[in-house]
Every structure is written in C-alpha cells, then in structure tokens.
Backbone bond lengths (Angstrom), bond angles and torsions (degrees), N, CA, C in turn:
res aa  C-N    CA-C-N  psi(-1)  N-CA   C-N-CA  omega(-1)  CA-C   N-CA-C  phi
1 M - - - 1.453 - - 1.521 108.07 -
2 G 1.373 118.51 126.28 1.459 121.58 -176.10 1.519 113.50 -82.77
3 R 1.330 111.64 169.42 1.457 118.00 -179.52 1.514 109.57 -76.88
4 G 1.287 116.25 141.45 1.450 121.16 -179.61 1.522 111.75 -73.55
5 K 1.326 114.99 164.11 1.463 121.05 -178.89 1.522 110.50 -70.49
6 V 1.306 115.97 131.88 1.462 121.82 -178.33 1.526 108.88 -88.08
7 E 1.308 114.87 130.14 1.469 119.85 178.40 1.534 109.12 -74.96
8 L 1.338 115.36 127.81 1.466 120.48 -178.34 1.522 110.00 -83.79
9 K 1.306 113.98 98.41 1.453 121.38 173.99 1.525 108.19 -158.17
10 R 1.291 116.08 165.60 1.466 120.84 -176.90 1.515 109.44 -64.89
11 I 1.382 114.04 132.55 1.460 120.69 178.23 1.518 108.33 -79.75
12 E 1.291 115.87 120.36 1.459 120.20 -175.21 1.533 111.88 -73.46
13 N 1.348 117.31 -35.54 1.451 120.53 -179.48 1.525 109.54 -71.38
14 K 1.297 115.55 125.36 1.467 120.65 -174.77 1.512 111.60 -66.43
15 I 1.318 118.20 -41.07 1.469 121.25 -178.60 1.511 110.40 -68.32
16 N 1.323 116.58 -45.95 1.461 119.41 178.32 1.540 111.05 -62.91
17 R 1.334 115.76 -37.39 1.462 119.25 178.74 1.507 111.45 -63.97
18 Q 1.337 118.26 -39.96 1.449 122.00 179.60 1.528 110.68 -68.52
19 V 1.356 117.85 -40.26 1.468 121.60 179.58 1.512 110.15 -65.41
20 T 1.321 116.64 -42.46 1.472 120.52 179.43 1.518 110.56 -65.09
21 F 1.317 117.47 -39.08 1.467 120.98 178.78 1.516 111.54 -62.31
22 S 1.323 116.75 -43.73 1.463 120.47 -178.79 1.522 111.30 -65.30
23 K 1.327 116.61 -43.82 1.465 119.42 -178.62 1.536 111.16 -65.32
24 R 1.280 115.73 -51.23 1.472 118.89 -176.84 1.530 111.98 -68.74
25 R 1.320 117.66 -31.13 1.471 120.28 176.69 1.508 110.08 -63.83
26 N 1.305 117.06 -47.94 1.463 120.55 179.80 1.525 111.05 -63.55
27 G 1.332 116.86 -38.29 1.444 119.47 178.01 1.531 112.07 -67.06
28 L 1.339 116.79 -37.73 1.471 120.65 178.76 1.519 111.08 -67.21
29 L 1.330 117.20 -42.28 1.464 120.41 177.83 1.536 110.45 -63.83
30 K 1.348 116.46 -38.71 1.465 120.55 179.09 1.522 110.03 -65.18
31 K 1.332 117.46 -43.07 1.459 120.54 179.77 1.532 111.26 -64.99
32 A 1.340 117.63 -36.69 1.465 120.77 178.63 1.517 110.45 -65.65
33 Y 1.331 116.39 -41.16 1.465 120.02 178.51 1.516 110.33 -64.85
34 E 1.311 116.69 -44.89 1.464 120.22 -179.45 1.529 111.11 -62.87
35 L 1.330 117.09 -39.50 1.464 120.35 179.67 1.520 111.23 -64.92
36 S 1.314 117.64 -39.23 1.454 120.73 179.98 1.519 112.13 -68.54
37 V 1.327 116.93 -34.92 1.469 120.97 -178.76 1.521 111.27 -79.44
38 L 1.308 116.47 -48.19 1.451 120.26 -175.55 1.537 112.65 -69.60
39 C 1.265 117.27 -40.38 1.478 121.27 -174.33 1.522 113.34 -104.28
40 D 1.325 118.71 2.14 1.466 122.76 -178.57 1.542 110.50 53.64
41 A 1.302 114.40 47.48 1.467 120.91 -179.23 1.529 109.73 -105.74
42 E 1.300 113.97 152.98 1.476 120.37 176.17 1.523 106.90 -92.95
43 V 1.364 114.96 110.47 1.456 121.60 -173.65 1.517 109.08 -119.51
44 A 1.321 115.03 136.38 1.464 121.53 174.51 1.514 107.69 -133.63
45 L 1.338 116.64 131.80 1.460 122.11 -177.46 1.525 108.44 -130.32
46 I 1.331 115.19 129.81 1.469 121.88 179.16 1.519 107.66 -127.49
47 I 1.352 116.48 128.41 1.463 122.43 -179.16 1.522 108.40 -132.49
48 F 1.335 116.17 131.82 1.460 122.69 172.54 1.532 107.97 -114.87
49 S 1.321 116.65 127.56 1.468 120.67 178.44 1.521 110.04 -76.54
50 S 1.328 115.40 173.99 1.468 119.61 178.98 1.517 112.07 -65.38
51 R 1.315 117.21 -21.31 1.460 122.37 177.21 1.521 112.46 -90.25
52 G 1.336 117.52 -1.78 1.452 121.59 177.59 1.506 114.57 91.54
53 K 1.321 117.67 12.31 1.453 120.80 -179.99 1.525 109.90 -82.15
54 L 1.335 116.91 140.15 1.465 122.14 -174.15 1.525 110.19 -97.67
55 Y 1.335 115.07 136.07 1.464 122.81 172.33 1.534 105.83 -131.62
56 E 1.327 116.31 129.88 1.461 119.39 -176.03 1.523 110.36 -143.03
57 F 1.358 113.15 157.74 1.461 120.72 175.37 1.525 107.13 -147.68
58 G 1.342 115.91 135.74 1.447 121.16 177.35 1.509 109.98 -142.66
59 S 1.303 116.49 125.49 1.467 119.16 -178.66 1.520 111.49 -67.15
60 V 1.307 118.58 -33.95 1.471 121.66 176.98 1.526 110.64 -121.23
61 G 1.296 116.81 10.70 1.461 120.70 -176.60 1.516 110.78 110.73
62 T 1.326 114.30 127.83 1.470 118.18 -176.15 1.531 112.02 -63.32
63 S 1.361 116.14 -40.89 1.476 119.68 -177.77 1.530 111.04 -63.83
64 K 1.358 116.90 -41.98 1.462 120.08 179.47 1.527 111.29 -64.05
65 T 1.332 115.14 -41.71 1.468 118.61 178.72 1.530 111.17 -64.30
66 L 1.342 116.31 -39.12 1.471 119.61 178.43 1.534 111.46 -66.09
67 E 1.349 117.35 -40.65 1.465 120.11 176.87 1.522 111.18 -61.16
68 R 1.343 115.67 -42.28 1.458 119.11 178.02 1.526 110.76 -63.64
69 Y 1.305 115.96 -38.64 1.463 120.32 179.19 1.541 110.42 -64.25
70 Q 1.326 115.87 -42.45 1.471 118.88 179.25 1.527 111.76 -64.70
71 R 1.356 116.26 -42.34 1.472 119.06 178.05 1.517 110.63 -61.57
72 C 1.320 116.09 -40.92 1.460 119.39 -179.43 1.529 111.05 -65.78
73 C 1.328 116.05 -42.13 1.467 119.15 179.59 1.520 111.78 -67.38
74 Y 1.360 116.91 -41.87 1.461 120.08 179.88 1.518 110.93 -66.37
75 A 1.342 117.11 -40.12 1.467 119.67 178.74 1.520 110.70 -62.76
76 S 1.333 116.18 -39.56 1.457 119.32 177.45 1.519 111.00 -65.55
77 Q 1.340 116.74 -41.13 1.455 120.18 177.78 1.523 111.11 -64.94
78 D 1.358 116.74 -42.84 1.466 119.64 178.40 1.516 111.08 -62.04
79 S 1.335 115.82 -39.26 1.465 119.43 178.79 1.524 110.65 -64.08
80 N 1.324 115.56 -41.62 1.464 118.93 178.35 1.525 111.43 -65.30
81 I 1.349 115.60 -40.95 1.465 119.39 178.52 1.521 111.03 -64.27
82 T 1.365 115.59 -41.20 1.462 119.39 179.73 1.519 111.43 -63.93
83 N 1.304 115.65 -42.43 1.464 119.07 178.21 1.528 111.36 -63.98
84 H 1.325 116.00 -40.10 1.460 119.70 179.30 1.530 110.72 -65.94
85 E 1.339 116.44 -43.56 1.464 119.78 178.66 1.530 111.37 -64.12
86 A 1.333 116.57 -40.98 1.467 119.05 178.60 1.527 110.88 -63.21
87 Q 1.320 116.36 -39.32 1.459 119.56 178.15 1.533 110.84 -66.07
88 S 1.330 116.16 -39.86 1.464 119.91 178.63 1.528 110.49 -64.77
89 W 1.344 116.05 -42.83 1.465 119.47 179.02 1.525 111.36 -64.13
90 Y 1.313 116.91 -38.01 1.462 119.62 179.06 1.531 110.39 -65.52
91 Q 1.323 116.82 -42.11 1.458 119.65 177.64 1.521 111.43 -64.09
92 E 1.327 115.97 -42.59 1.468 119.34 178.72 1.528 111.18 -64.52
93 M 1.336 116.70 -39.89 1.461 120.05 178.42 1.527 110.74 -63.86
94 S 1.325 116.55 -39.34 1.464 120.07 178.45 1.521 110.73 -64.60
95 M 1.333 116.63 -41.21 1.460 119.71 178.84 1.524 111.49 -65.28
96 L 1.333 116.53 -43.15 1.460 120.01 179.05 1.523 111.38 -65.05
97 K 1.321 116.67 -38.39 1.462 120.30 178.18 1.521 110.97 -63.04
98 A 1.331 116.79 -44.14 1.464 120.33 178.04 1.527 111.16 -64.26
99 K 1.347 116.73 -37.81 1.459 120.35 178.61 1.523 111.52 -66.46
100 V 1.331 116.92 -40.01 1.465 120.65 178.34 1.524 110.75 -64.09
101 E 1.320 116.43 -42.13 1.458 119.85 178.12 1.527 111.22 -63.11
102 S 1.335 117.21 -39.81 1.464 120.33 178.01 1.524 111.48 -64.91
103 L 1.347 116.98 -41.48 1.462 120.31 178.77 1.523 111.41 -66.08
104 Q 1.313 116.96 -40.16 1.465 119.55 177.60 1.524 111.12 -64.12
105 R 1.311 117.32 -39.14 1.462 120.73 178.13 1.531 110.55 -65.82
106 S 1.335 116.70 -41.70 1.468 119.90 177.23 1.518 111.63 -64.02
107 Q 1.320 117.04 -38.63 1.465 120.35 178.06 1.523 111.08 -63.37
108 R 1.331 117.21 -41.37 1.467 119.54 177.45 1.524 110.78 -64.20
109 H 1.325 116.65 -37.63 1.462 119.55 177.86 1.523 111.25 -65.56
110 F 1.345 117.82 -40.18 1.461 121.15 178.28 1.526 111.32 -64.73
111 L 1.326 117.00 -30.70 1.458 121.21 178.26 1.527 112.44 -83.91
112 G 1.326 117.15 0.42 1.456 120.36 178.84 1.509 114.19 84.25
113 E 1.334 117.09 21.46 1.453 121.11 -178.75 1.532 109.97 -110.95
114 D 1.343 115.43 153.75 1.471 122.58 177.41 1.527 111.80 54.51
115 L 1.323 117.16 44.61 1.457 121.07 179.37 1.535 112.68 -89.54
116 G 1.318 116.94 -5.65 1.455 120.27 -177.11 1.516 114.34 -61.17
117 P 1.336 119.88 -47.02 1.473 119.90 -177.77 1.516 114.12 -71.00
118 L 1.332 119.69 -10.84 1.462 121.03 -175.38 1.527 110.26 -76.90
119 S 1.313 114.98 145.69 1.454 121.39 176.48 1.530 109.66 -87.37
120 V 1.344 115.26 177.35 1.467 119.63 179.94 1.525 110.65 -64.47
121 K 1.328 116.74 -40.17 1.455 120.35 179.34 1.524 111.34 -64.07
122 E 1.315 116.95 -42.19 1.468 120.13 178.57 1.524 111.05 -67.08
123 L 1.337 116.52 -36.25 1.465 118.98 177.17 1.527 111.26 -67.26
124 Q 1.311 118.73 -38.25 1.459 121.53 176.09 1.533 111.07 -64.34
125 Q 1.321 116.15 -41.33 1.470 119.68 177.33 1.528 110.81 -63.67
126 L 1.343 116.11 -41.20 1.458 120.08 177.50 1.521 110.64 -63.49
127 E 1.331 117.80 -38.64 1.461 121.45 178.38 1.524 110.92 -64.12
128 R 1.336 117.54 -42.16 1.466 120.29 177.57 1.528 111.40 -64.07
129 Q 1.303 115.95 -39.27 1.467 118.96 178.02 1.527 111.27 -63.55
130 L 1.326 116.69 -42.22 1.463 120.12 179.56 1.527 111.13 -65.45
131 E 1.344 116.80 -40.77 1.464 119.74 178.15 1.518 111.02 -64.96
132 S 1.318 116.93 -40.74 1.465 119.86 177.75 1.527 111.37 -64.22
133 A 1.348 116.57 -43.35 1.469 119.65 178.20 1.519 111.09 -63.88
134 L 1.355 117.24 -39.64 1.461 120.43 179.35 1.522 111.17 -65.54
135 S 1.327 116.84 -39.92 1.462 120.13 178.23 1.530 111.43 -64.10
136 Q 1.322 116.48 -42.95 1.467 119.49 178.33 1.524 111.53 -64.93
137 A 1.337 116.70 -38.20 1.466 119.78 178.75 1.525 110.53 -64.87
138 R 1.339 117.29 -40.47 1.463 120.05 178.91 1.524 111.26 -66.56
139 Q 1.331 116.36 -41.86 1.463 118.93 177.43 1.522 111.46 -61.41
140 R 1.322 116.39 -41.87 1.464 119.42 178.96 1.519 111.19 -65.73
141 K 1.343 116.91 -39.58 1.459 119.85 178.72 1.526 110.60 -64.36
142 T 1.334 116.67 -42.55 1.473 120.03 178.56 1.518 111.29 -62.53
143 Q 1.338 116.56 -42.14 1.465 120.14 179.00 1.522 111.36 -62.61
144 I 1.322 116.63 -41.49 1.468 119.93 179.19 1.519 111.06 -64.31
145 M 1.360 116.86 -41.65 1.463 120.39 178.80 1.519 111.46 -64.59
146 L 1.344 116.87 -40.82 1.473 119.67 177.43 1.526 111.14 -63.96
147 D 1.320 116.52 -40.14 1.473 119.53 177.45 1.526 111.03 -63.54
148 Q 1.328 117.21 -40.98 1.457 120.29 178.48 1.522 111.26 -65.19
149 I 1.349 116.96 -40.65 1.467 119.93 178.37 1.519 110.73 -63.01
150 E 1.329 116.60 -43.40 1.462 120.14 178.06 1.525 111.60 -62.46
151 E 1.320 116.18 -39.25 1.468 119.57 178.12 1.522 110.85 -65.30
152 L 1.341 116.96 -40.29 1.471 120.17 177.59 1.527 111.37 -65.47
153 R 1.324 117.20 -36.85 1.463 119.71 177.27 1.522 111.13 -65.24
154 K 1.319 116.06 -40.95 1.467 118.70 176.35 1.526 111.46 -60.70
155 K 1.352 115.51 -42.16 1.460 118.60 177.90 1.523 111.34 -64.59
156 E 1.347 116.22 -37.86 1.462 119.67 179.17 1.522 111.15 -63.89
157 R 1.347 116.68 -44.81 1.458 119.48 177.60 1.523 111.48 -62.92
158 H 1.299 116.68 -39.42 1.470 120.00 178.97 1.527 111.11 -64.17
159 L 1.344 115.76 -44.92 1.467 118.97 178.88 1.518 110.98 -66.17
160 G 1.362 117.35 -35.45 1.466 119.84 176.97 1.518 112.12 -62.93
161 E 1.351 115.90 -40.40 1.468 118.84 177.01 1.529 111.40 -64.65
162 I 1.325 116.48 -41.03 1.468 119.46 177.90 1.527 110.78 -63.46
163 N 1.363 116.27 -42.20 1.465 120.17 179.22 1.525 111.06 -63.06
164 K 1.336 116.42 -41.31 1.456 120.12 178.63 1.525 111.37 -62.98
165 Q 1.332 116.47 -42.65 1.465 119.30 178.36 1.525 111.63 -62.91
166 L 1.344 116.18 -41.82 1.469 119.33 178.49 1.520 111.22 -65.34
167 R 1.372 118.05 -39.24 1.463 121.02 179.00 1.521 110.93 -63.77
168 N 1.338 116.18 -44.27 1.467 119.16 178.41 1.525 111.55 -62.60
169 K 1.327 115.56 -40.32 1.458 119.04 178.63 1.519 111.67 -64.64
170 L 1.363 115.56 -41.54 1.463 119.90 179.38 1.518 110.90 -66.12
171 E 1.344 117.53 -41.37 1.458 119.92 178.38 1.520 111.38 -63.97
172 A 1.320 117.01 -39.39 1.464 119.90 178.55 1.530 110.95 -64.48
173 E 1.344 116.39 -43.91 1.462 118.87 177.65 1.518 111.83 -65.08
174 G 1.362 118.57 -38.67 1.464 121.56 178.38 1.512 111.91 -65.02
175 A 1.351 117.20 -40.65 1.464 119.72 178.63 1.519 110.78 -64.40
176 T 1.316 116.03 -39.65 1.470 118.74 178.53 1.533 111.23 -64.30
177 T 1.332 116.33 -43.30 1.473 119.97 178.76 1.525 111.37 -64.82
178 F 1.344 117.29 -40.76 1.471 120.28 179.83 1.519 111.04 -64.54
179 R 1.322 117.22 -41.22 1.474 119.04 177.90 1.526 111.14 -63.82
180 A 1.346 116.21 -37.57 1.469 118.33 178.41 1.532 111.02 -65.72
181 I 1.362 116.66 -43.13 1.477 120.18 178.88 1.522 110.53 -65.32
182 Q 1.338 116.75 -41.27 1.468 120.30 179.49 1.518 110.75 -63.44
183 G 1.341 116.83 -39.82 1.464 119.01 177.17 1.525 111.78 -64.88
184 S 1.373 116.42 -36.70 1.462 119.77 177.56 1.516 111.41 -65.71
185 W 1.347 115.28 -41.04 1.461 119.25 178.22 1.532 110.78 -63.35
186 A 1.290 117.52 -42.37 1.473 121.01 -179.53 1.518 110.68 -62.43
187 S 1.335 116.38 -42.14 1.478 118.96 -179.85 1.526 110.70 -66.52
188 D 1.357 117.26 -37.85 1.471 119.80 177.99 1.519 110.99 -66.62
189 A 1.338 116.66 -38.01 1.475 119.24 179.24 1.514 110.96 -66.26
190 V 1.315 117.27 -40.50 1.480 120.18 178.95 1.523 110.55 -64.08
191 A 1.362 116.24 -41.57 1.469 119.03 179.53 1.516 111.06 -65.57
192 A 1.334 116.71 -38.90 1.472 119.22 179.69 1.522 111.56 -66.68
193 S 1.334 116.61 -40.09 1.479 119.11 179.45 1.526 111.01 -66.07
194 N 1.334 115.80 -36.19 1.471 118.04 178.25 1.532 111.28 -66.95
195 A 1.339 115.36 -40.61 1.472 118.13 179.63 1.524 111.25 -67.13
196 F 1.317 118.49 -35.76 1.464 120.81 179.99 1.518 111.23 -69.09
197 S 1.327 115.82 -34.97 1.464 119.04 -179.68 1.512 111.64 -71.11
198 M 1.312 120.03 -23.86 1.463 123.52 -179.44 1.521 112.39 -83.64
199 Q 1.383 122.57 -13.92 1.464 123.76 179.19 1.532 110.31 -74.24
200 P 1.390 118.58 145.73 1.494 120.91 177.73 1.513 110.65 -70.42
201 S 1.299 115.16 144.72 1.467 121.77 179.51 1.520 110.29 -79.75
202 Q 1.316 117.00 140.78 1.450 122.48 178.13 1.523 109.41 -93.42
203 S 1.265 114.04 170.15 1.474 119.85 -176.51 1.507 109.52 -71.85
204 S 1.277 115.55 152.28 1.461 121.23 -179.17 1.498 111.68 -66.67
205 S 1.362 117.24 -26.75 1.464 120.21 179.27 1.506 111.13 -71.03
206 M 1.346 115.77 -35.52 1.458 119.55 178.54 1.520 111.32 -70.58
207 D 1.341 117.57 -35.37 1.454 120.80 -179.51 1.504 111.65 -72.60
208 L 1.345 115.64 -33.54 1.459 118.53 -174.22 1.507 112.57 -90.72
209 E 1.378 120.58 -29.43 1.453 123.17 -176.08 1.512 109.49 -120.91
210 P 1.275 117.41 96.05 1.487 119.28 177.81 1.507 109.85 -74.61
211 T 1.308 117.09 147.58 1.467 123.71 -178.69 1.503 108.80 -120.46
212 L 1.303 115.48 152.64 1.461 123.42 178.15 1.509 108.16 -107.74
213 Q 1.330 117.30 124.13 1.458 122.91 -179.40 1.506 108.77 -119.76
214 I 1.321 116.48 129.78 1.453 123.07 177.23 1.507 107.07 -115.47
215 G 1.297 115.18 122.77 1.467 118.61 -176.40 1.493 110.31 79.56
216 Y 1.298 115.44 -172.12 1.464 121.47 -179.52 1.531 107.17 -116.00
217 H 1.346 116.87 127.31 1.462 121.40 175.57 1.508 107.98 -151.88
218 Q 1.261 112.85 159.09 1.454 119.95 179.17 1.509 108.95 -86.90
219 F 1.304 114.49 140.41 1.456 119.26 -178.00 1.546 109.30 -65.15
220 V 1.323 112.94 125.17 1.489 119.76 -179.82 1.494 107.41 -125.72
221 P 1.291 118.20 135.88 1.468 119.74 178.13 1.517 110.22 -59.91
222 L 1.292 113.44 153.36 1.461 119.45 -175.52 1.522 111.76 -63.43
223 E 1.318 116.67 -36.93 1.461 119.45 -178.80 1.512 110.50 -68.92
224 A 1.324 118.23 -38.34 1.454 120.67 -179.13 1.494 111.62 -76.54
225 A 1.321 117.78 -27.34 1.460 120.56 -176.34 1.507 111.96 -76.48
226 M 1.296 118.38 -25.73 1.459 120.65 -178.24 1.541 109.26 -121.02
227 P 1.352 119.39 85.31 1.490 121.71 177.19 1.526 109.50 -76.84
228 R 1.264 115.05 150.97 1.452 120.68 -179.97 1.542 109.36 -96.41
229 N 1.345 116.23 142.44 1.465 122.27 174.35 1.544 109.02 -79.91
230 P 1.198 112.11 164.93 1.476 114.43 177.01 1.512 110.90 -62.77
231 G 1.320 115.84 -27.51 1.452 117.02 179.31 1.495 113.27 -77.07
232 G 1.309 118.14 -9.38 1.471 121.19 177.81 1.515 113.08 92.48
233 E 1.382 121.08 12.05 1.472 123.60 -179.43 1.521 110.10 -118.55
234 N 1.318 114.97 149.34 1.506 121.48 179.35 1.508 107.71 -87.62
235 N 1.364 116.86 138.75 1.473 120.83 174.27 1.521 111.56 -84.70
236 F 1.325 119.51 -66.72 1.477 123.41 179.59 1.506 109.47 -155.93
237 M 1.289 114.58 164.68 1.472 120.99 -177.40 1.519 109.09 -87.64
238 L 1.297 113.81 125.13 1.450 118.85 177.23 1.512 109.63 -71.66
239 G 1.273 115.34 148.46 1.452 120.80 177.71 1.532 113.45 94.32
240 W 1.323 117.23 -5.01 1.464 120.81 177.82 1.498 109.29 -104.16
241 A 1.224 117.11 137.11 1.457 121.15 176.97 1.500 107.54 -116.98
242 L 1.342 114.75 121.52 1.434 120.63 -178.32 1.523 109.43 -87.69
C-alpha cells in the first residue's frame, strides 16, 4: 500500500516542520549533486532555513555560477534594450523621412510646381500662406530699412558733432593767429612812427616845389649861374653838360 498524497501547506507543528525540512533538504542537495554528475550540468543550490541558516551547493562553485547567471541576464537585458532602441530609431527615421517628403512637397508648391493634384481648397490655403509670408517679408524689410535709417541718422549726428568741434578748434586757432599778427603790425607801426619822428625836417620850399635835376651839379644861385656879357646877351647856362 503506497503513501498517500501530502497536502502542500505549512506544517504547524514545529518539530515535524524541522524534521521535514532536514529530510527534504538533504534529498534536494542529493538530487542536485546527482544532476550535475549524471548530466554534466552546472548546478548551484542555495537554501535559507526559517532561522536564517544558509545551506548551499555548487558543482563549480556557487559564486561562479551566480556570476555566469548575472552575465547571462545582463546580456539578455542588453539585447532587449538594443532591439528596443533599434526599433525606436527606425520609427523615428520613418517619421523624419515622411516629414522631409512633406516639406519638399510644400516647397515645390510654394515655387508653383506640382499644383495639378491640389484641390481648390488646398490652392486657397496655399494662396493664404503665400500672402502671409509676403506680408511678413515686407514687414521685416521695412523694419530693416528703418533700422538702417536710424543708424545713418546717428552717424550723421556724430559726424556733425565732430565737425562742430573741429570748427570751434579752427576758429580758436585762427583768432589766436590773428591777434598775434595784429600785435606784430602794431609794433611795426609804432617803430615806424618813432623812426619818422627822429628824421630832420626839410624846408617848406623843398616839400612844396619839387625840382628836376639831370646829372650831378652843385647848386648855384640863378644870378651867379647866368652872367651877362657886356653886350647884354647870355651865352650858355653853367652847370649843364650837353
């Protein structure tokens, strides 16, 4: 007569629970050893009792088996991550490709190309887009021109200030030079007046009656220069050389 089926539930009796743990633990360790020997398998078994006591078995060492297990799990996780990333990149590439094609089609429409497949509603929408773009371009052009005009005005004011400073400087230098020349003229006039006052005065007859002299002769009174002959006639004027 065989043993009946054991109900799998926690054994309430502490002694029976401890006896069952010891028997089944030893049987499990024996089965792990047999599996590793018979099948040439790498087996690692770790058991913690209810009191926290450790029981372990490793055909090649528990730590080595655990390291191999971690490498295997990490490699599987890395493979899954790589596959997920590749799938994400493929989806993103497909989206970008579709977006590029849409932008290229819109660019051709803006240039007036490939308008045949468009409906009236799409053509009206394209017309509104072109008008909006044209309005924005004009506003930007006007703003740039206003900025350039303002910049030119600033440069004009700056150059005007520089010109004013140079004019004031030139006027100041000219006034200084004119005062120096005027002072030189005044000193020359004073020296000339002093020199004129020191010259001897000539007779009033000489100043009022200028005479013309040809050649060099000594002044002779008129009566002495023209002697009379006994006959009462003049021969020639003395002091003249013909």
